[in-house]
C-alpha positions in Angstrom: -86.7 -48.2 12.7 -86.2 -48.5 16.4 -82.6 -48.9 17.6 -82.1 -51.4 20.7 -79.4 -49.9 22.8 -78.7 -52.6 24.5 -77.8 -54.6 21.5 -75.3 -51.6 20.4 -73.9 -51.7 24.3 -73.5 -55.6 23.9 -71.6 -55.3 20.8 -69.4 -52.0 22.2 -68.6 -54.3 25.5 -67.9 -57.5 23.2 -65.5 -55.0 21.3 -63.5 -53.9 24.3 -63.6 -57.1 26.0 -61.7 -58.6 22.8 -59.3 -55.8 22.2 -58.2 -55.7 26.5 -57.8 -58.9 26.2 -55.8 -58.6 23.1 -53.3 -56.1 24.1 -52.7 -57.7 28.4 -52.3 -62.0 26.4 -50.8 -61.0 23.1 -47.5 -61.3 25.0 -48.3 -65.5 24.8 -47.0 -65.1 21.3 -43.2 -65.7 22.3 -43.9 -68.3 25.2 -42.1 -71.0 24.5 -43.6 -74.8 25.5 -43.1 -75.7 29.2 -41.4 -78.6 31.1 -43.9 -79.6 32.7 -46.6 -81.3 30.7 -46.1 -79.7 27.8 -43.6 -82.4 26.5 -46.5 -85.2 27.2 -49.1 -83.5 25.2 -47.6 -81.6 22.6 -44.1 -81.0 22.0 -42.5 -85.1 22.7 -44.9 -87.1 22.0 -45.1 -88.6 18.7 -48.8 -89.2 18.5 -49.6 -85.6 18.1 -46.4 -84.5 16.2 -48.0 -87.3 13.6 -51.2 -85.1 12.5 -55.0 -85.8 12.1 -55.5 -89.2 10.4 -57.5 -92.5 11.0 -55.1 -94.1 13.3 -54.4 -90.6 15.2 -58.2 -90.7 16.1 -58.5 -94.3 17.5 -54.7 -93.5 19.5 -56.6 -90.0 20.5 -59.7 -92.1 21.4 -58.2 -95.0 23.3 -55.4 -93.2 24.7 -54.7 -92.8 28.8 -51.4 -90.9 28.4 -51.4 -88.4 31.2 -54.1 -90.1 32.7 -57.2 -88.5 31.3 -59.9 -89.7 28.7 -60.2 -86.6 26.9 -60.1 -87.2 22.7 -61.3 -83.8 21.5 -58.3 -82.3 23.4 -55.9 -84.7 22.0 -57.6 -84.5 18.4 -57.0 -79.8 18.8 -53.4 -80.5 19.8 -52.8 -82.1 16.6 -54.4 -80.1 14.7 -52.1 -77.5 16.1 -49.1 -79.2 15.4 -50.4 -79.4 11.7 -51.1 -76.1 11.4 -48.0 -74.7 13.1 -45.3 -77.3 13.7 -43.1 -77.0 17.1 -43.6 -73.8 16.9 -45.4 -73.0 20.0 -46.3 -69.5 19.0 -49.4 -70.5 17.0 -50.5 -72.9 19.8 -50.9 -70.4 22.2 -52.6 -67.8 20.0 -55.6 -70.4 19.6 -55.5 -70.9 23.9 -56.0 -67.1 23.5 -58.7 -67.2 20.8 -60.8 -69.9 23.0 -60.3 -67.9 26.6 -61.7 -64.4 24.2 -64.7 -66.3 23.1 -65.3 -68.2 26.4 -65.8 -64.5 27.8 -67.9 -63.3 25.1 -70.0 -66.4 25.3 -70.3 -66.0 29.3 -70.9 -62.3 28.5 -73.8 -63.1 26.3 -75.1 -66.2 28.1 -75.2 -64.4 31.6 -77.1 -61.2 29.5 -79.7 -63.2 27.7 -80.6 -65.3 30.9 -80.7 -62.0 33.5 -81.4 -59.4 31.0 -79.0 -57.0 32.7 -76.2 -55.8 31.1 -73.2 -54.2 33.4 -73.8 -56.7 35.9 -72.7 -59.5 33.3 -70.5 -57.2 31.4 -68.6 -57.1 34.8 -68.7 -61.0 35.4 -67.2 -61.9 32.1 -64.6 -58.7 32.4 -63.2 -60.3 35.4 -63.4 -63.8 33.9 -61.2 -62.6 31.2 -58.9 -60.9 33.3 -58.2 -62.5 36.9 -54.5 -63.4 36.9 -55.9 -66.6 38.5 -56.8 -67.3 35.1 -53.3 -66.9 33.4 -52.5 -70.3 34.0 -55.6 -71.7 31.3 -54.4 -69.2 29.1 -50.6 -69.1 28.8 -50.0 -73.0 29.6 -50.5 -75.2 26.4 -51.0 -78.0 28.4 -54.5 -76.6 29.8 -56.2 -76.7 26.2 -58.5 -79.2 27.6 -59.6 -76.5 30.6 -60.6 -73.9 27.8 -61.5 -75.9 25.3 -64.2 -77.5 27.9 -65.4 -74.6 29.2 -65.9 -73.5 25.5 -68.5 -76.1 25.1 -69.5 -75.4 28.9 -70.8 -71.7 27.2 -72.5 -73.0 24.5 -74.0 -75.5 26.7 -75.7 -73.2 28.6 -76.3 -71.6 25.5 -78.3 -73.7 24.0 -79.9 -74.9 27.6 -81.4 -70.6 27.0 -82.3 -71.1 24.0 -84.2 -75.0 24.7 -86.1 -73.4 27.7 -87.6 -70.6 25.6 -88.6 -72.8 22.9 -88.8 -76.9 24.4 -88.2 -78.7 21.7 -86.4 -82.2 21.5 -84.3 -80.8 18.7 -82.8 -77.6 21.4 -82.5 -80.4 23.8 -80.3 -81.9 21.4 -78.1 -79.3 21.0 -77.7 -79.5 24.6 -76.6 -83.1 24.7 -74.5 -82.8 21.7 -72.7 -79.9 23.5 -72.2 -81.3 26.6 -70.8 -84.4 24.4 -68.0 -82.4 23.1 -67.0 -80.7 26.7 -67.1 -84.0 28.2 -64.9 -85.3 25.4 -62.5 -82.0 26.0 -62.3 -82.0 29.6 -64.4 -84.4 32.1 -64.6 -81.0 34.6 -68.1 -80.8 32.8 -69.9 -83.5 35.0 -70.9 -80.7 37.1 -72.7 -78.6 34.5 -75.8 -80.3 35.2 -75.8 -79.1 39.0 -75.0 -75.7 37.4 -78.2 -75.9 35.0 -80.3 -76.5 37.5 -78.7 -72.9 40.4 -80.1 -71.2 36.6 -83.1 -72.7 36.7 -83.4 -71.3 40.1 -82.0 -68.2 38.9 -81.9 -66.5 37.1 -84.5 -68.2 34.9 -86.3 -68.8 37.8 -87.9 -71.7 37.0 -88.5 -73.1 40.5 -92.3 -72.2 41.2 -93.1 -75.2 43.5 -91.9 -78.7 44.7 -93.7 -80.0 41.6 -91.4 -77.4 39.1 -88.1 -78.7 41.0 -89.4 -83.3 40.1 -89.8 -82.0 36.4 -86.7 -80.1 36.2 -84.5 -82.9 37.4 -86.5 -85.5 35.2 -85.9 -82.9 32.3 -82.1 -83.7 32.9 -82.2 -87.4 33.8 -80.2 -87.8 30.1 -77.7 -85.6 31.3 -77.2 -86.5 34.6 -76.3 -90.6 32.6 -74.0 -88.6 30.7 -72.1 -87.4 33.3 -72.1 -90.5 35.2 -70.5 -92.4 32.4 -68.0 -90.1 31.7 -66.9 -90.2 35.7 -66.6 -94.0 35.5 -64.2 -93.5 32.4 -62.0 -91.0 34.2 -61.9 -93.0 37.3 -61.1 -95.8 35.9 -58.1 -94.3 33.4 -56.6 -92.6 36.3 -56.6 -95.6 38.3 -55.3 -97.8 35.6 -52.3 -94.5 34.8 -51.6 -94.6 39.2 -53.0 -91.1 39.2 -55.4 -91.8 41.9 -53.7 -91.3 45.0 -56.3 -93.1 47.7 -53.5 -94.4 49.8 -51.5 -91.5 49.7 -52.8 -89.4 51.7 -55.9 -90.4 54.8 -59.3 -89.1 53.9 -59.0 -86.4 57.1 -56.1 -84.6 55.1 -57.7 -84.9 52.1 -61.1 -83.5 53.9 -58.5 -80.9 55.8 -56.9 -80.0 52.1 -60.4 -79.5 50.8 -61.3 -77.4 53.2 -58.2 -74.9 52.8 -57.9 -75.0 49.0 -62.0 -73.5 49.1 -60.7 -71.1 51.6 -57.1 -70.5 49.1 -59.0 -69.7 46.1 -61.3 -67.0 47.6 -57.9 -65.4 49.4 -56.3 -65.5 45.8 -59.6 -64.1 44.0 -59.7 -61.2 46.5 -55.7 -60.6 46.4 -54.0 -62.2 43.6 -50.2 -63.2 44.7 -47.7 -65.6 45.0 -49.3 -67.5 42.2 -47.3 -70.8 40.9 -47.9 -73.7 38.4 -47.8 -76.0 41.0 -48.5 -76.0 44.9 -47.0 -79.1 46.1 -49.7 -81.3 49.0 -48.7 -80.0 52.7 -49.3 -84.1 53.2 -48.8 -85.0 57.1 -47.7 -81.3 57.7 -51.0 -79.2 56.9 -52.2 -77.2 59.0 -55.3 -78.2 61.1 -55.6 -74.7 62.7 -56.1 -73.6 59.1 -58.5 -76.0 58.3 -60.9 -75.7 60.9 -60.7 -72.1 60.3 -61.6 -72.8 56.8 -64.7 -75.2 57.4 -66.1 -72.6 60.0 -65.9 -69.8 57.5 -67.1 -71.6 54.8 -69.9 -73.3 57.4 -71.1 -69.6 58.3 -71.2 -68.5 54.8 -73.5 -71.1 53.2 -76.1 -70.6 56.4 -75.7 -66.8 55.6 -76.3 -67.7 52.1 -79.4 -70.2 52.7 -80.6 -67.4 54.8 -81.3 -64.9 52.4 -81.3 -66.4 49.5 -85.1 -66.3 49.3 -84.4 -62.5 48.8 -81.3 -62.9 46.8 -81.5 -65.5 45.1 -78.0 -64.7 43.1 -76.5 -65.8 46.1 -77.6 -69.2 46.1 -76.6 -69.9 42.3 -73.4 -68.3 42.7 -72.0 -69.5 46.0 -72.9 -72.9 45.4 -71.8 -72.3 41.3 -68.8 -71.7 43.4 -68.9 -74.7 45.7 -70.6 -77.2 43.4 -68.0 -76.6 40.1 -64.9 -77.3 42.5 -66.1 -80.8 43.6 -64.1 -82.8 41.0 -60.7 -80.9 41.5 -60.9 -79.9 45.3 -59.1 -83.2 46.2 -61.2 -85.7 48.4 -60.5 -87.8 45.3 -57.0 -87.5 45.1 -55.4 -87.0 41.7 -52.0 -86.1 41.6 -49.6 -84.3 43.9 -50.5 -80.9 43.8 -53.0 -79.5 46.9 -54.6 -77.1 44.3 -53.7 -75.4 40.8 -55.0 -72.0 39.3 -55.8 -73.9 36.3 -58.9 -75.2 38.3 -60.3 -71.8 39.0 -60.8 -71.2 35.5 -64.9 -71.6 35.4 -65.1 -71.9 39.1 -65.0 -68.5 40.2 -67.7 -67.6 38.1 -70.1 -68.6 40.6 -67.9 -65.8 42.8 -68.1 -63.3 40.1 -71.3 -63.1 40.1 -72.4 -62.7 43.8 -70.5 -59.4 43.3 -71.7 -57.9 40.7 -74.8 -57.9 41.9 -74.5 -58.1 45.4 -72.5 -54.8 45.2 -75.2 -52.9 43.3 -77.8 -54.0 45.9 -75.8 -53.2 48.8 -75.2 -49.4 47.1 -78.9 -49.4 46.7 -79.9 -46.4 48.8 -76.5 -45.2 48.2 -76.6 -41.6 46.9 -73.4 -41.7 45.1 -74.3 -45.0 43.9 -73.8 -45.0 40.2 -70.5 -43.2 40.4 -68.9 -45.4 43.2 -69.9 -48.7 40.9 -68.8 -47.4 38.5 -65.1 -46.5 39.4 -64.8 -49.6 41.7 -65.6 -51.8 38.5 -63.4 -49.6 36.3 -60.6 -50.1 39.1 -61.3 -53.3 39.7 -60.5 -54.4 35.8 -57.6 -52.2 35.6 -55.6 -53.6 38.6 -56.5 -57.1 37.6 -55.4 -56.5 34.1 -52.1 -55.0 35.4 -51.9 -57.8 37.5 -52.3 -60.0 34.9 -50.1 -58.8 32.7 -47.0 -58.6 35.2 -48.1 -62.7 36.3 -48.2 -63.5 32.2 -44.2 -62.4 32.4 -43.1 -65.3 34.5 -44.4 -67.5 31.4 -41.8 -66.1 29.4 -39.7 -68.5 30.4 -38.9 -72.0 31.9 -36.8 -70.7 34.4 -38.5 -67.4 35.2 -41.6 -69.8 35.6 -40.3 -72.1 38.0 -38.0 -69.7 39.4 -40.9 -67.9 40.3 -43.0 -71.0 41.8 -39.4 -71.9 44.1 -39.6 -67.7 45.4 -43.3 -68.3 46.5 -43.9 -71.7 47.7 -42.1 -74.0 50.5 -40.8 -77.5 49.3 -41.5 -77.5 45.9 -40.1 -80.7 44.4 -42.1 -80.6 41.2 -40.4 -76.5 40.5 -37.0 -77.9 41.2 -36.9 -80.9 39.2 -38.8 -78.5 36.3 -35.9 -76.0 36.6 -33.3 -78.5 36.0 -33.8 -79.3 32.3 -33.3 -75.6 31.1 -30.5 -75.4 33.5 -29.0 -78.4 31.4 -29.7 -77.1 28.3 -27.8 -73.6 29.2 -25.0 -75.9 30.3 -25.0 -75.4 33.5 -24.9 -78.6 34.9 -24.0 -78.5 38.0 -26.7 -75.7 39.1 -29.3 -78.5 37.4 -27.9 -81.0 39.3 -28.1 -79.0 42.5 -31.9 -78.6 41.5 -32.7 -82.7 40.6 -31.1 -83.7 43.9 -33.0 -81.2 45.8 -36.3 -82.5 44.1 -35.2 -86.1 44.7 -34.3 -85.0 49.0 -38.3 -83.4 49.3 -39.9 -86.3 47.2 -37.2 -89.1 47.4 -39.8 -91.6 45.2 -39.7 -89.0 42.3 -39.1 -91.6 39.8 -38.8 -88.6 36.7 -36.0 -87.0 38.8 -34.2 -89.6 39.6 -34.3 -90.4 35.5 -33.3 -86.7 35.0 -30.8 -87.1 37.6 -28.5 -90.0 36.1 -29.2 -88.0 32.7 -27.1 -84.9 34.6 -24.2 -87.5 35.3 -24.0 -89.4 32.0 -23.5 -85.3 30.8 -21.4 -84.7 33.8 -19.3 -88.6 32.8 -20.2 -89.8 36.1 -21.3 -92.9 34.8 -21.3 -95.1 38.1 -23.8 -92.3 39.8 -25.9 -92.4 37.0 -25.8 -96.0 37.1 -27.0 -95.5 40.7 -30.0 -93.4 39.7 -31.3 -96.0 37.4 -31.1 -98.7 39.9 -32.8 -96.4 42.8 -35.5 -96.2 40.2 -36.0 -100.2 39.9 -36.1 -100.4 43.6 -39.5 -98.1 43.5 -40.6 -99.6 40.2 -38.8 -102.7 38.6 -40.5 -102.6 35.3 -39.4 -98.8 34.8 -38.6 -98.2 31.2 -36.7 -95.1 31.3 -34.7 -96.2 34.5 -33.8 -99.7 32.3 -33.0 -97.5 29.1 -30.9 -95.5 31.7 -29.0 -98.5 32.5 -28.1 -99.6 29.3 -26.9 -96.3 27.8 -24.5 -96.3 30.7 -23.2 -100.0 30.1 -22.9 -99.0 26.5 -20.6 -95.9 27.2 -18.5 -98.7 29.3 -18.3 -100.7 25.8 -19.7 -103.6 27.7 -22.3 -103.9 24.3 -23.9 -107.4 25.6 -25.1 -105.9 29.3 -26.2 -102.7 27.2 -28.6 -105.2 24.7 -30.2 -106.8 27.8 -31.2 -103.8 29.8 -32.6 -102.1 26.9 -34.1 -104.9 25.4 -36.0 -105.6 28.8 -37.0 -101.7 28.7 -38.7 -102.3 25.4 -40.3 -105.2 26.5 -41.9 -103.2 29.3 -42.6 -100.7 27.0 -42.5 -101.3 23.2 -43.5 -97.8 21.8 -39.9 -96.4 23.4 -38.7 -94.7 20.7 -35.4 -93.7 22.5 -35.1 -96.9 23.8 -35.3 -98.3 20.1 -32.4 -95.9 19.2 -30.1 -96.8 22.0 -30.7 -100.3 20.9 -30.0 -100.1 17.5 -27.0 -98.1 18.3 -25.6 -101.0 20.7 -26.1 -103.4 18.0 -24.4 -101.7 15.8 -21.3 -101.7 17.9 -22.1 -105.5 17.8 -21.8 -105.5 14.2 -25.8 -106.7 14.4 -26.6 -104.6 11.2 -29.7 -105.6 10.1 -31.0 -106.0 13.6 -29.8 -102.3 14.3 -31.8 -100.9 11.3 -35.1 -102.3 12.6 -34.9 -100.5 15.8 -34.2 -97.8 14.0 -37.1 -97.9 11.4 -39.1 -98.3 14.6 -37.8 -95.8 16.5 -38.7 -93.4 13.4 -42.0 -94.6 13.0 -42.8 -94.1 16.4 -40.9 -91.0 16.6 -40.4 -89.2 13.0 -38.6 -86.4 14.9 -35.6 -88.3 16.1 -32.6 -86.9 14.3 -30.5 -89.3 16.2 -32.1 -92.1 14.6 -31.8 -91.0 10.9 -28.5 -90.6 11.4 -27.5 -94.2 12.4 -30.1 -95.4 10.2 -28.3 -93.1 7.5 -25.0 -94.7 7.9 -26.6 -98.4 7.7 -27.7 -97.4 4.6 -24.7 -96.0 3.1 -22.8 -99.3 4.8 -24.6 -101.4 3.1 -24.1 -99.2 -0.3 -27.7 -97.6 -0.6 -26.0 -94.0 -0.5 -29.3 -92.2 -1.6 -31.4 -93.5 1.2 -28.6 -92.7 3.2 -28.1 -89.5 2.0 -31.8 -88.5 2.5 -31.8 -90.0 6.0 -28.7 -87.4 6.7 -30.8 -84.4 5.5 -33.8 -85.1 7.5 -31.5 -85.5 10.6 -30.1 -81.9 9.3 -33.6 -80.6 9.1 -34.5 -81.5 12.5 -31.5 -80.1 14.2 -29.1 -78.1 12.1 -26.1 -78.1 14.4 -26.2 -82.1 14.0 -22.3 -81.6 13.2 -21.9 -85.8 12.7 -24.5 -85.8 10.5 -23.5 -83.2 8.4 -19.7 -85.2 7.9 -21.7 -88.0 7.0 -24.2 -86.1 4.5 -20.5 -84.6 3.0 -19.0 -88.0 2.7 -22.0 -89.6 1.2 -22.3 -87.0 -1.0 -18.3 -86.9 -2.1 -18.9 -90.9 -2.5 -21.9 -90.6 -5.1 -19.9 -88.2 -6.9 -16.9 -90.2 -7.5 -19.5 -93.6 -8.1 -20.0 -94.4 -12.3 -23.2 -94.7 -11.8 
């Protein structure tokens, strides 16, 4: 039997990549959920925590929570919660498994297309271990990035299979994988263009002008799919208020795009000062840096076009990088970030291709080519592995992650804001108030910071200031349910239950699915002696958020008062399962059990 040395090497490379990834990234198993986005995506999302059901599937396909349409991502989070519950370890491990799968698929597909073992292995290793990709793996909310990339890789694999055996069934497989990828994240809208780049190199399907037309016609169904996905994404984001076309004018957005293109390249070469959030500079943007970046990009593009005829990988690699960043480069501004490490997850592959194929060509006539290439590759992979290992260290806690973001960026209002909650949880109220106030100073219209500040003031007993923060929210957004809820709570704590009921009812008018407002309104109605109405709101709160310990507790109190001891005891026990340190629930449970023992029945 003839041995296939390439197959043996491929297997060994896959094993080494997997082992290295496990060693470098295994620390993610002890990482927490992050304050930024994770509450919306997983840790405080009752729809996710309800698990997979017909209603859950319907919600996943119709929800615009987070201003994205990505039902497959929602379903993956639901399955995670069903398997692992509130323990973040399982959620992180699944992210890691997808990253490993993406790495291996990239290596195997590149090798299959190019028949170049070692360059393909180098590209896969850099994709696997580059510090810029830490965010996509270590952040549970970035599941959409790695899940969509998984289907990106499968689409490329199916495409190569179709090119070799052009049958309808094989083309259908491309459509299926692309559809699934778009349902995980619309980042795949650029994939049909990347397939055209792969046609040019390494598949070498461009043999005439007619062939280009044929290749475009071949991909018409794929272009139709991405057009539909783009329209859905734009409408969902615009409805959710995530599209900030009016916030920054086009010259600023264009300048930021040029700078971001340059910054990703710099951070690829020198991956330092990485942060979970990079504030958009707005009017403070450096025009000089934008001009330098634009000139650099133009010069490189001209050089690429000049030499692409003899070195086709340059064209594919460069325009892979330029093209795949287009949806997230900020020309159509979504969110408040200038750029994001996670946006580089698939895009840097193009630059890695240029390095992997270009360096051997540059050293082709050098006497020590082989040893130089091997030592350079090993050194680069080792350095990236070490940098990635230490970059992961910042994700060990919310405090370390957002403090690092403050250390390496300027005017980072989001980092200040996200530090407030962990400091609050650590009973460091004064520090939490300081960081929240800094967030508001840097971004006066930051609604979530005003709401958090109101909560911090309530905890500190500064009720008038707590109410003032809520009134500021209503000046920015008159129908903000969180602000109305906050005002209602303040009035309730001041004993003004009629006003509390008024504002809590208004909060529910604007957001009927606001579980916390239902709980607060239920408590206010309880204080008024309206127990039946109160119970209805507690039941609704638990329907919306089954893990609300406080709603279970208050409902239990009403049930016990009505003589329904067994039901009341069940609710007290449920509250304690959710929060074992809930003292009032413990005392009420003991009292209810004692009363039950006295009962003749």
